[in-house]
C-alpha positions as CSV (number, residue, x, y, z in Angstrom):
1,M,101.4,86.5,87.2
2,P,100.6,90.3,86.9
3,Q,103.1,92.4,85.4
4,P,104.2,95.6,87.4
5,T,102.7,97.9,84.9
6,Q,99.4,96.1,85.5
7,A,99.7,95.8,89.1
8,A,100.7,99.4,89.8
9,P,101.3,101.4,86.7
10,L,101.9,104.6,88.6
11,L,104.5,103.2,90.7
12,A,106.3,101.3,88.0
13,Q,106.6,104.6,86.0
14,Q,107.9,106.4,89.1
15,L,110.4,103.8,89.8
16,A,111.5,104.0,86.1
17,D,111.8,107.8,86.4
18,Y,113.8,107.3,89.7
19,L,116.2,105.1,87.9
20,R,116.8,107.7,85.4
21,C,117.6,110.4,88.1
22,W,119.7,107.9,90.2
23,P,121.3,105.4,88.0
24,S,123.7,104.5,90.7
25,E,120.8,103.0,92.6
26,A,119.9,100.5,89.8
27,E,120.2,97.5,92.1
28,T,117.8,98.9,94.7
29,V,115.2,99.9,91.9
30,Q,115.5,96.3,90.4
31,S,114.6,94.9,94.0
32,F,111.6,97.3,94.1
33,L,110.5,96.2,90.7
34,A,110.9,92.6,91.6
35,L,108.7,92.9,94.5
36,L,106.1,94.8,92.4
37,N,106.1,91.9,90.1
38,E,105.3,89.2,92.9
39,P,102.0,87.4,92.6
40,Q,101.2,87.9,96.3
41,D,100.0,91.5,96.8
42,P,103.1,93.5,98.0
43,F,101.0,96.4,99.1
44,L,99.6,94.5,102.0
45,R,101.3,94.3,105.5
46,E,100.3,90.6,105.6
47,R,102.9,89.7,103.1
48,L,105.6,88.8,105.5
49,E,108.2,88.3,103.1
50,G,108.4,92.0,102.5
51,H,105.9,94.8,101.6
52,F,105.7,98.4,100.3
53,T,105.6,101.2,102.8
54,G,105.4,104.9,102.0
55,A,107.3,107.7,103.7
56,A,107.5,111.4,103.8
57,W,110.7,113.6,103.7
58,L,108.6,116.3,105.3
59,V,110.4,119.6,104.8
60,S,109.5,123.0,106.3
61,A,108.1,125.7,104.0
62,D,111.5,127.3,103.6
63,G,113.0,123.8,102.7
64,G,115.7,124.0,105.5
65,R,114.3,121.8,108.1
66,I,112.9,118.3,108.3
67,L,110.2,116.9,110.6
68,L,111.5,113.7,112.2
69,T,109.7,111.2,114.7
70,H,111.1,109.3,117.5
71,H,109.3,106.1,116.5
72,R,107.7,104.4,119.4
73,K,108.3,100.8,118.2
74,L,111.6,101.1,116.7
75,E,113.2,103.6,119.3
76,R,114.9,105.6,116.7
77,W,114.6,109.1,115.0
78,L,113.0,108.4,111.5
79,Q,111.0,110.1,108.8
80,L,107.3,109.8,108.9
81,G,105.5,107.0,107.2
82,G,103.8,103.7,107.3
83,H,102.2,100.7,105.6
84,A,100.4,100.9,102.2
85,D,97.5,98.7,103.5
86,G,96.4,98.0,99.9
87,D,96.8,101.6,98.5
88,R,98.9,101.5,95.3
89,D,99.5,105.3,95.2
90,M,102.6,105.4,97.3
91,A,102.7,109.3,97.2
92,Q,99.2,109.3,98.9
93,V,100.3,106.8,101.4
94,A,103.3,109.0,102.3
95,L,100.9,112.2,102.4
96,K,98.3,110.4,104.6
97,E,100.9,109.0,107.1
98,A,102.6,112.5,107.3
99,Q,99.1,114.1,108.1
100,E,98.3,111.4,110.6
101,E,101.6,111.2,112.4
102,S,102.2,115.1,112.6
103,G,98.7,116.6,112.8
104,L,100.1,119.3,110.3
105,P,97.6,121.1,108.0
106,D,98.1,122.1,104.5
107,L,100.7,119.5,103.6
108,S,101.5,118.7,99.8
109,V,103.4,116.3,97.9
110,D,106.1,117.6,95.6
111,A,105.5,116.4,92.1
112,D,104.4,112.8,93.0
113,A,108.2,111.8,92.1
114,I,109.9,109.3,94.2
115,F,112.6,111.1,96.3
116,D,114.3,108.1,97.9
117,L,114.0,104.3,98.0
118,D,115.1,102.3,101.0
119,R,114.6,98.5,101.8
120,H,115.2,97.8,105.6
121,W,114.7,95.1,108.1
122,I,112.0,95.4,110.6
123,P,112.7,93.1,113.7
124,E,110.2,90.6,115.0
125,R,107.7,92.3,117.4
126,K,104.6,91.0,119.4
127,G,104.3,87.8,117.3
128,V,104.9,89.5,114.0
129,P,108.1,87.9,112.4
130,G,110.7,90.0,111.1
131,H,110.3,91.3,107.6
132,W,111.6,93.6,104.9
133,H,110.1,97.1,104.4
134,Y,110.4,98.5,100.8
135,D,110.2,102.2,101.7
136,V,109.1,104.6,98.8
137,R,109.8,108.1,100.0
138,Y,108.3,111.4,98.7
139,V,108.9,115.0,99.5
140,V,106.1,116.5,101.3
141,R,106.2,120.2,102.1
142,A,104.6,121.7,105.3
143,G,102.6,124.8,105.0
144,S,103.1,128.0,107.1
145,D,101.7,126.2,110.1
146,E,104.4,124.1,111.8
147,N,102.9,123.4,115.1
148,Y,102.7,119.4,114.9
149,T,100.9,117.1,117.2
150,V,102.6,114.0,118.5
151,S,100.6,110.8,117.7
152,D,100.6,107.7,119.7
153,E,103.0,106.2,117.0
154,S,105.8,108.5,118.4
155,H,107.6,109.4,121.6
156,D,108.2,112.8,120.1
157,L,108.7,115.0,116.8
158,A,111.2,117.5,116.1
159,W,112.1,119.9,113.3
160,R,115.9,119.4,112.6
161,P,118.1,121.5,110.1
162,I,118.7,119.3,107.1
163,A,122.3,120.2,107.0
164,E,122.6,118.6,110.4
165,V,120.8,115.6,109.3
166,A,123.4,115.0,106.5
167,Q,125.9,114.3,109.2
168,D,123.6,111.7,110.9
169,P,125.2,108.2,111.4
170,D,121.9,106.6,110.1
171,E,122.9,106.2,106.3
172,S,119.3,106.3,105.3
173,L,118.5,109.7,106.9
174,S,121.9,111.2,106.0
175,R,121.5,110.0,102.4
176,M,118.1,111.6,102.1
177,A,119.6,115.0,103.5
178,R,122.4,114.7,101.0
179,K,120.2,114.4,98.2
180,W,118.0,117.2,99.3
181,L,121.0,119.6,99.8
182,A,122.2,118.7,96.3
183,I,118.7,119.5,94.8
184,L,118.7,122.8,96.5
Protein backbone atom coordinates (compact mmCIF):
# COMPACT_ATOMS: atom_id res chain seq x y z
CA MET A 1 0.00 0.00 0.00
CA PRO A 2 1.51 3.38 -0.99
CA GLN A 3 2.19 5.90 1.74
CA PRO A 4 0.74 9.42 1.29
CA THR A 5 4.18 10.90 0.75
CA GLN A 6 4.78 8.40 -2.06
CA ALA A 7 1.35 8.77 -3.68
CA ALA A 8 1.27 12.56 -3.63
CA PRO A 9 4.13 14.14 -1.67
CA LEU A 10 3.09 17.71 -2.50
CA LEU A 11 -0.45 17.22 -1.21
CA ALA A 12 0.80 15.40 1.91
CA GLN A 13 3.10 18.34 2.68
CA GLN A 14 0.37 20.89 2.01
CA LEU A 15 -2.00 19.02 4.35
CA ALA A 16 0.68 19.03 7.08
CA ASP A 17 1.19 22.78 6.56
CA TYR A 18 -2.58 23.36 6.64
CA LEU A 19 -2.85 21.46 9.93
CA ARG A 20 -0.19 23.74 11.47
CA CYS A 21 -2.21 26.79 10.40
CA TRP A 22 -5.63 25.39 11.36
CA PRO A 23 -5.14 22.91 14.25
CA SER A 24 -8.85 23.05 15.05
CA GLU A 25 -9.46 21.24 11.75
CA ALA A 26 -7.33 18.20 12.69
CA GLU A 27 -10.19 15.74 12.21
CA THR A 28 -10.83 17.01 8.68
CA VAL A 29 -7.13 16.88 7.80
CA GLN A 30 -6.93 13.31 9.11
CA SER A 31 -9.81 12.24 6.86
CA PHE A 32 -8.00 13.74 3.85
CA LEU A 33 -4.76 11.97 4.82
CA ALA A 34 -6.66 8.70 5.21
CA LEU A 35 -8.05 9.07 1.69
CA LEU A 36 -4.57 9.88 0.39
CA ASN A 37 -3.37 6.61 1.93
CA GLU A 38 -6.04 4.47 0.25
CA PRO A 39 -4.78 1.81 -2.18
CA GLN A 40 -7.41 2.68 -4.83
CA ASP A 41 -6.40 5.93 -6.57
CA PRO A 42 -8.26 8.76 -4.77
CA PHE A 43 -7.50 11.20 -7.60
CA LEU A 44 -9.91 9.42 -9.98
CA ARG A 45 -13.63 10.16 -10.04
CA GLU A 46 -14.28 6.48 -10.65
CA ARG A 47 -13.40 5.84 -6.99
CA LEU A 48 -16.99 6.16 -5.83
CA GLU A 49 -16.31 5.78 -2.10
CA GLY A 50 -14.87 9.28 -2.39
CA HIS A 51 -12.24 11.19 -4.34
CA PHE A 52 -10.29 14.43 -4.41
CA THR A 53 -11.57 17.54 -6.11
CA GLY A 54 -9.85 20.90 -6.46
CA ALA A 55 -11.54 24.25 -5.98
CA ALA A 56 -10.70 27.92 -6.37
CA TRP A 57 -11.51 30.70 -3.93
CA LEU A 58 -11.31 33.06 -6.91
CA VAL A 59 -10.81 36.57 -5.57
CA SER A 60 -10.79 39.83 -7.44
CA ALA A 61 -7.49 41.63 -7.93
CA ASP A 62 -8.34 43.96 -5.02
CA GLY A 63 -9.21 40.98 -2.77
CA GLY A 64 -12.68 42.29 -1.92
CA ARG A 65 -14.90 40.08 -4.06
CA ILE A 66 -15.26 36.38 -4.88
CA LEU A 67 -16.44 34.85 -8.15
CA LEU A 68 -19.13 32.24 -7.55
CA THR A 69 -20.91 29.90 -9.94
CA HIS A 70 -24.56 28.95 -9.89
CA HIS A 71 -23.75 25.29 -10.43
CA ARG A 72 -25.92 23.66 -13.09
CA LYS A 73 -25.98 20.14 -11.57
CA LEU A 74 -26.19 21.06 -7.88
CA GLU A 75 -28.45 24.13 -8.32
CA ARG A 76 -26.48 26.14 -5.74
CA TRP A 77 -24.05 29.05 -5.64
CA LEU A 78 -20.57 27.60 -5.07
CA GLN A 79 -16.88 28.26 -5.61
CA LEU A 80 -15.42 27.11 -8.94
CA GLY A 81 -13.83 23.66 -9.04
CA GLY A 82 -13.92 20.10 -10.23
CA HIS A 83 -12.43 16.63 -10.41
CA ALA A 84 -8.71 15.89 -10.28
CA ASP A 85 -9.04 13.21 -12.99
CA GLY A 86 -5.68 11.70 -12.05
CA ASP A 87 -3.79 14.96 -11.52
CA ARG A 88 -2.02 14.95 -8.14
CA ASP A 89 -1.22 18.69 -8.10
CA MET A 90 -4.43 19.98 -6.57
CA ALA A 91 -3.42 23.65 -6.90
CA GLN A 92 -3.14 23.13 -10.65
CA VAL A 93 -6.52 21.36 -10.67
CA ALA A 94 -8.06 24.39 -8.93
CA LEU A 95 -6.40 26.79 -11.39
CA LYS A 96 -7.45 24.75 -14.44
CA GLU A 97 -11.04 24.51 -13.22
CA ALA A 98 -11.17 28.25 -12.50
CA GLN A 99 -9.88 29.03 -16.00
CA GLU A 100 -12.28 26.61 -17.69
CA GLU A 101 -15.34 27.66 -15.70
CA SER A 102 -14.76 31.44 -15.78
CA GLY A 103 -12.91 32.12 -19.02
CA LEU A 104 -10.85 34.69 -17.11
CA PRO A 105 -7.31 35.33 -18.34
CA ASP A 106 -4.25 35.85 -16.13
CA LEU A 107 -5.36 33.81 -13.12
CA SER A 108 -2.74 32.79 -10.57
CA VAL A 109 -2.65 30.53 -7.51
CA ASP A 110 -1.56 32.19 -4.26
CA ALA A 111 1.46 30.36 -2.82
CA ASP A 112 0.29 26.79 -3.63
CA ALA A 113 -0.95 26.59 -0.02
CA ILE A 114 -4.28 25.01 0.84
CA PHE A 115 -6.80 27.66 1.81
CA ASP A 116 -9.62 25.38 2.96
CA LEU A 117 -10.70 21.75 3.09
CA ASP A 118 -14.26 20.49 2.80
CA ARG A 119 -15.71 16.99 2.60
CA HIS A 120 -19.23 17.01 1.20
CA TRP A 121 -21.77 14.55 -0.16
CA ILE A 122 -22.71 14.59 -3.84
CA PRO A 123 -26.15 13.07 -4.43
CA GLU A 124 -26.84 10.36 -7.01
CA ARG A 125 -27.28 11.74 -10.50
CA LYS A 126 -27.77 10.08 -13.90
CA GLY A 127 -26.75 6.63 -12.73
CA VAL A 128 -23.69 7.80 -10.77
CA PRO A 129 -24.21 6.79 -7.13
CA GLY A 130 -23.94 9.36 -4.38
CA HIS A 131 -20.35 9.82 -3.19
CA TRP A 132 -18.01 12.04 -1.16
CA HIS A 133 -15.95 14.88 -2.58
CA TYR A 134 -12.81 15.73 -0.65
CA ASP A 135 -12.46 19.30 -1.84
CA VAL A 136 -8.98 20.87 -1.59
CA ARG A 137 -9.33 24.63 -2.01
CA TYR A 138 -6.75 27.24 -3.02
CA VAL A 139 -6.81 31.00 -3.35
CA VAL A 140 -6.79 31.94 -7.03
CA ARG A 141 -6.44 35.61 -7.94
CA ALA A 142 -7.97 37.32 -10.92
CA GLY A 143 -5.99 39.80 -12.96
CA SER A 144 -7.30 43.16 -14.06
CA ASP A 145 -9.79 41.65 -16.56
CA GLU A 146 -12.85 40.51 -14.60
CA ASN A 147 -15.09 39.88 -17.61
CA TYR A 148 -16.00 36.23 -17.17
CA THR A 149 -17.68 33.82 -19.56
CA VAL A 150 -20.36 31.47 -18.25
CA SER A 151 -19.48 27.86 -19.10
CA ASP A 152 -21.95 25.06 -19.74
CA GLU A 153 -21.34 23.86 -16.15
CA SER A 154 -23.06 26.96 -14.75
CA HIS A 155 -26.37 28.74 -14.95
CA ASP A 156 -24.54 31.96 -14.14
CA LEU A 157 -21.45 33.47 -12.49
CA ALA A 158 -21.36 36.49 -10.20
CA TRP A 159 -18.82 38.59 -8.32
CA ARG A 160 -19.98 38.94 -4.70
CA PRO A 161 -18.50 41.00 -1.87
CA ILE A 162 -16.63 38.65 0.47
CA ALA A 163 -18.02 40.41 3.55
CA GLU A 164 -21.51 39.53 2.27
CA VAL A 165 -20.52 35.88 1.65
CA ALA A 166 -19.32 35.67 5.27
CA GLN A 167 -23.03 35.86 6.24
CA ASP A 168 -24.12 33.16 3.75
CA PRO A 169 -26.12 30.30 5.32
CA ASP A 170 -23.91 27.81 3.43
CA GLU A 171 -21.31 27.04 6.14
CA SER A 172 -18.69 26.03 3.59
CA LEU A 173 -18.86 29.37 1.75
CA SER A 174 -19.18 31.50 4.88
CA ARG A 175 -16.25 29.68 6.54
CA MET A 176 -14.00 30.51 3.56
CA ALA A 177 -15.16 34.12 3.59
CA ARG A 178 -14.45 34.42 7.32
CA LYS A 179 -10.98 32.90 6.82
CA TRP A 180 -10.27 35.35 4.01
CA LEU A 181 -11.40 38.34 6.05
CA ALA A 182 -9.27 37.17 8.98
CA ILE A 183 -6.23 36.91 6.71
CA LEU A 184 -6.77 40.45 5.44
